[in-house]
N, C-alpha and C positions, 0 to 999 in steps of 0.2 A: 503494499499499499504504498504512497505518497501523501502521508498524513502532515507534511509539513507543507502543499500546499492545498488551499481551503476551497475542496470539491466538492461539497457535500450542495448544496445549491445555486444555480448563477444565473443572474441576467442579468445584459450590461445594454443600457440605450443611451443616445445620442445621433443626433447626425440623419436623426427623420429613420432607426432601425431601431433594433429594439434583438436582443440574440437568448435567445431561452431556452431553455434544455430540451431536447431532442426528447420527443416519448411516442408511444406507438397512434397516437390522438394525429401524426401529424402523420401519418402511413397514404392514405391519398394525395395529400399535398406535394409530395417527395415523389411519389410516384408520380405526378403530370412531368414536377422535377427532373424527375430521370427519363424521361421519354421525349425528352426539346431536346435537339439538332445538338449535338457535338457534348452534352453533358456526361456520360462514360468511355468518351473517346480514351481516353488518358487515366483510366483509373482502373489497379488490378485486383480489387477488393471487390470492383462491384458487377452485376450484370441486372439488371432488373427488365421483364417485360410480363411482369404480372403486379397483383398487387400482393400474391403471396412472396416474390422473390422482394417486394419494397419490404414484408413486416418483417421477416426473416433479416434481410439490413440491418434493418431498426435494431431487432431484439439482440444480434452482434456486438452493433456499438453501446447498445446497455452494458451487455458482458463486460463488454472493457471499460467504460464508463466506472459501473463494479469493480475494478479489477483497480483501478485509478490507471491506468495506462492511456484513455484517451476521453475528453470531453465533447460527445456533439451536441453544438446549435441547429435549434433551426433558424433563420431571421426574415424576421417581421417588418412589414413597415406599416406608417404612422397609424396606418385604419387593421392593424393587426391578423393582412392578411402575408403566406409566407411566398419571398422573395428569393428563397432559397436557403444555403444548408453550407456548414463549417463544423471542423471543428480543435482542438488543442490535441496533438498524437505525440508519441513519444517523450510524456511526463515523465521526467526523470529530476525528483528532487533532489537526491543528495548527490547532483552534479549540476542541479540550480538551474535547469535547459526545459526546452521539450519548441516543441512547431506545430505551426499549426500549415494544415490543410483539408482537403478532402473537401474542395468548395466548390457549392454548385451556385449560379446565380442565374436565374432566371434572365430568358433570353431580350426581355423587354428593358431589364437592367442593367446588362452586361456591356454598355459603353457610360455608366454612373458614377455614381462616387460611393455607390454600394457597397465593395469589397473592397476601396480603399479602406472605406471608414468601419467594416469588421474586422479590421487586422489591425486597426488604430485601437479601435476599442480594445481589442484581443492586447496588444501588447503594452497597452497601458496597464490592463490588471498580471500581465507575467511580469512586469517593472516593477512596477510598482506598490502591487499590494504581496505579491508573491516571493520578490525582490530573486526576481532570477539571471544571472549572468545572463546566458544566451537563451532568444528564439529563432531554430530556423527554419526556410521553408524548402522542397525538396521537390524540382520542374522538368518532368523529361523533355528534351535535348530541344523535339520536336515542335512541345507546346509555345511556340514564338509569343503568344498574348501574352501565356502568364508569363513566360519570364520575364519580359516586356513590365508586367505589371507589379511582379515581385523588387524587380528592377527600379522600378519609380520611387518605391518607399526608401530606399534608399541602403538597400540588404546590400551585402558584398557579398560577388561571385568568388566562391573558393575552389570551386573546381569540378568537373565530374567522375561519378559512380561509373568506372565503363558497363556497358551488357547487362545493367544492372537489373533490368523489371522486364517480365511477361506481361508484354498487353493480349489483346482478343489477335487469334488469328496467329497465333504463336509470334508475334512479332514480338522482338528484344528492342528496347534502345537505354540510352546512358540517361542517368539522372545527373541535371546539376542542382548542384547545391547552394545555397544561399546562408547570408544570417544578420545577426543586428547584434549586439553587446550589449551592457549594461550601459560601458562608459558612451555611446554613443548615440543612449535613447535622447536622450535632454536635444539637442541637434535636431533629430530625425523627427520627434514628438514637433518641435516650431513650427518643422517643415511643410507635417503632414496638419497640423491646426492652420493655417496660412492656406492651405489646397482645401479641405476641409469646408472651413468658413468663408470662401470666396466663391460670392453672385455669382 
């Protein structure tokens, strides 16, 4: 268990969105997201074709949450509608580190500030409440959109894990590694806040 990070019940709010703990009540909404274009392209643990697939995926996420390895969220807009999902992964209390990933954004919001806002709220929690020393991001090398997104956060590229994971149809890909460390957070926070608060 990762007793050093408080994981009991986390709700994060700001910039017109809220991150709430994922649970089975979100099955229908997550299923709708999963069937949108490109949502599952770069996921290794997801193959959702039915409502039951979605239910089993959420149950898996909840098992990992209860073992304190992962904390999955649904992203809501200001009307309480589900517009995405994301998660803390690889939670390592002993080393004061975690990963942000497994992010799905509704196609209508993919060119908005939603993804940046969600990551900002999660990094703020990690660095300022949990006192994490490192937040990392892993992105498949062919996923140019996500690489651009993570780079725009101010994360440092650390290199590739070569031939690291198998995608659909047996295709393998390298994994690009990025991170932000605690001393970098104040300056990154200031820049991200300016972007998120800009009209």
